[in-house]
Structure formats: C-alpha cells, structure tokens
C-alpha positions in Angstrom: 17.0 17.4 26.8 16.0 18.2 23.2 12.4 17.9 22.2 10.7 18.7 19.0 6.9 18.4 19.5 4.6 18.4 16.5 1.0 19.4 16.6 -1.6 16.8 15.7 -2.2 16.2 12.0 -5.5 14.9 10.9 -7.8 13.9 8.1 -8.4 16.6 5.5 -10.4 16.5 2.3 -8.7 17.1 -1.0 -8.3 20.8 -1.6 -8.4 21.5 2.1 -5.8 23.1 4.4 -4.0 22.2 7.5 -1.3 23.9 9.6 1.3 21.9 11.5 3.5 23.4 14.2 6.6 22.1 15.9 7.7 23.5 19.2 11.4 23.1 20.1 13.0 23.0 23.4 16.6 22.3 24.6 18.2 23.9 21.6 19.4 27.4 20.6 16.5 27.6 18.2 17.6 30.5 16.0 20.9 28.8 14.9 19.0 25.7 13.7 17.7 25.2 10.2 14.2 23.8 10.8 12.6 21.5 8.3 9.6 19.4 7.6 10.0 16.0 6.1 7.4 13.4 5.2 7.3 9.7 4.7 4.5 7.9 2.8 3.9 4.2 3.2 6.5 2.3 1.2 8.5 5.4 0.3 11.6 7.1 1.6 11.5 10.1 3.9 11.7 13.3 1.8 12.3 16.9 2.5 9.1 19.0 2.2 10.4 22.4 3.2 13.1 24.0 5.3 13.9 27.4 6.7 17.2 28.7 8.0 17.6 30.8 11.2 17.7 33.9 9.0 14.5 33.0 7.2 15.7 31.6 3.9 13.3 28.9 2.6 13.4 26.1 0.2 10.6 23.7 -0.9 10.2 20.4 -2.6 8.9 21.0 -6.2 5.8 18.9 -5.4 4.6 21.5 -2.7 5.8 24.8 -4.2 3.0 27.3 -4.3 0.8 25.2 -1.9 2.9 24.9 1.3 4.5 27.7 3.3 7.1 27.2 6.0 7.6 29.9 8.6 9.2 30.2 12.0 8.8 32.3 15.2 12.2 32.4 16.9 10.6 34.1 19.9 8.4 31.0 20.4 10.9 28.4 19.3 8.3 27.2 16.8 8.2 26.3 13.2 5.0 26.0 11.1 4.0 24.4 7.9 0.9 25.8 6.3 -0.5 23.3 3.8 -3.1 24.5 1.3 -4.7 22.8 -1.7 -3.9 19.4 -0.2 -3.8 16.4 -2.5 -4.2 12.7 -1.7 -0.5 12.3 -2.6 0.3 14.6 0.4 -0.8 11.8 2.7 2.2 10.8 4.9 3.7 11.0 8.3 5.2 14.5 8.7 8.3 15.0 10.8 9.8 18.1 12.2 13.6 18.3 11.9 16.2 20.6 13.5 19.6 20.8 11.9 22.5 22.9 13.2 25.0 21.5 10.7 26.6 19.4 13.4 23.7 17.8 15.0 20.1 17.1 14.0 17.0 16.1 15.8 13.6 14.7 14.8 10.1 15.0 16.2 7.9 12.0 16.7 5.9 12.5 13.5 2.3 13.3 12.9 -0.1 11.7 10.4 -1.7 13.7 7.7 -4.3 12.0 5.6 -5.9 13.6 2.6 -9.0 11.8 1.5 -12.6 12.3 0.7 
C-alpha cells in the first residue's frame, strides 16, 4: 500500500518560514521524482517544486529564491523549506510521487500566511 504522509502545515506570519515534510512508503523511493504542488481556493493545482531521484530540482518562478526542495532517500522523505512566506503562498500543499508510469498524492496540508 502506497502512502505519502505530509507533516502538518500551519499559520505563519508574512515573512516567516515553515518546513513541510512528506514521508513515503510502499514505493521504491529513489526512482520517483518527488514534488510539491499547491492549490489555493478557486485556483488550479500548480507545481511548486520537484526533485528527481538524482537530485535535480525545478521550481515555480513564484517561489524561486524563497523555497528549497530536498530529499533524503535513506528516510524516504522529501522536504519543502519555505522562507519569506507571502500571503499569496496560502494554499493546500500536496506531496506528489511520480515514477513516469504512476503517480501518487498525499492528503494535503493547509498552509496559511497571514498576520
């Protein structure tokens, strides 16, 4: 059984930081490209950042320089470090695992940036 379990999000003030984690089980983790997506109310789900099994990363333009994705293949975990958070980063954040043939989603975690 495949599971992607995200850590809790939370309420953060503008300019603050938050780190999300996603622990995977039931997959050969190091062959999966792992990603973080987000969906704000009334908007489509969008890619935030992704990292291949070999460590190549890509980011949405809106988060470049503020967010960092990383992975620990020994722990089957992917992280998203979010700095300099803005109100427009408010969304439900989803972990995604993609092997090129199959993909899986976490349950999502709410991140709210507000004063």
